[in-house]
Each structure stands twice: as structure tokens, then as C-alpha cells.
N, C-alpha and C positions, 0 to 999 in steps of 0.2 A: 759378669765379666766382663772388665773394655777389650775394649784389638788392645788392646798399648799393653796391658796390663796380661792378654796372653803371650806379646811379643815376648814379654823380660817371660816369663816363665822361663821359656825352650829356648833365649832366648837366641830366634831372630830381629834381625835390622829388616828385614823384607813382607813391608807393607803389602803392595799390593802381591804375594805371594800367598800372606796367613792369611786375609780376608780373600782369595781363590778357597782358599783347603777349608776355612768354614764355610763357604755355598756351599763347596762339594762338601764337605759333610753335612749341614742343614738335608741338603736334597738325597742321599743316601740313608736319614734317618726318615725322614718324611716313604721315601721309600720300602723299608722296609715291613713301615709298622704300618700293623693292623686296621690301625682309626686313621679312614678316612673320606675328607668331605666331600657330603652329599648332598646339593640344588634339590627340594621336592617343593611343591606350589601349591597354596591353598586357596578357596573362595573368599575371601569374605564379605557377610553379606550386615545389612545396614544397621544398628545397634544393637550390635558385638563385638564384645572384650574381652574375652571369657575363651580359646577355641581350645579343644581334647586336641589333643600329641602324640596321644594315644595312637595314634592308630601309626601311628609316620614308621616300620620301623626299626630296629638299634637304630635308633633315637635318644640318644648320653647326656649334651648342648646340645645351646642354640649359638652359632653361630653371630647369628644374622638377621636382624626381617628389616625388608621393603619391601614393598607397594607399586606397580606396574602404572605410572602416572605417564596422560596418553596431552604429546608436551603439543600435537597439531595435530589434524585428521593425517597424515600420514607417520607422521613416528609419534614412537614413545621411552621413556628410559625408565630404568627401575632403579630407583630411589630408598637409600635405604634413611629407618623410623628411630626412634632411638624407641629404646625397649621401659616400658612400667615396672617393673618389682615391687610393686606389690600391689594393695588395691588406691581404686581413688573417689573419689565421689565429685557427679554432677553433679555444678551449683547452676543454675537457673538465673537468670535476669530477668526479673518477671519490670 
């Protein structure tokens, strides 16, 4: 449902007010929800493509995967990587 559709249903012409109400509602739902997002870190091992995530308590789904990339000697940043949802074959060029 778009903001315009919601405004038509409630009979309002105040766009900013409706957007504000929507943002407040989403924040309230997040505060009342039992499911909070948690960050967990695990160490990666060279040539390992599968990791056992059962040791992370309360894990119900994986939102994103990031790696820590060193930009230079003094700084580093997290970079999102795309997830592979299936097994894949590695073909080596000879």
C-alpha cells in the first residue's frame, strides 16, 4: 500500500502528517516486537565455504553478510557481500 492509497482511505490531504504517522507506527511496532536485530561476528577461514551458524543463539534468519576489509594501514570498513543460496562448483583454470 502506498502513502497516497493510505491517505485516500483515511480521507486526509496532509502528506507530511501521514508520513509522520507511518514512521511513528513503524517505530512503535519495532519497539513492541520481541524480535530484535543482533550483530554477531565469526572468524572466516581460508578455503572454507560453509559455516555452522547453530552456535548463534536465537538465530531465526540471516539479514546480511559483511566482511571487514582493510582499506589501508589505519582504516577498515565493513563491506556487504551477496549471499549464495545454493551449492556451487568451483572450476579451476589450468
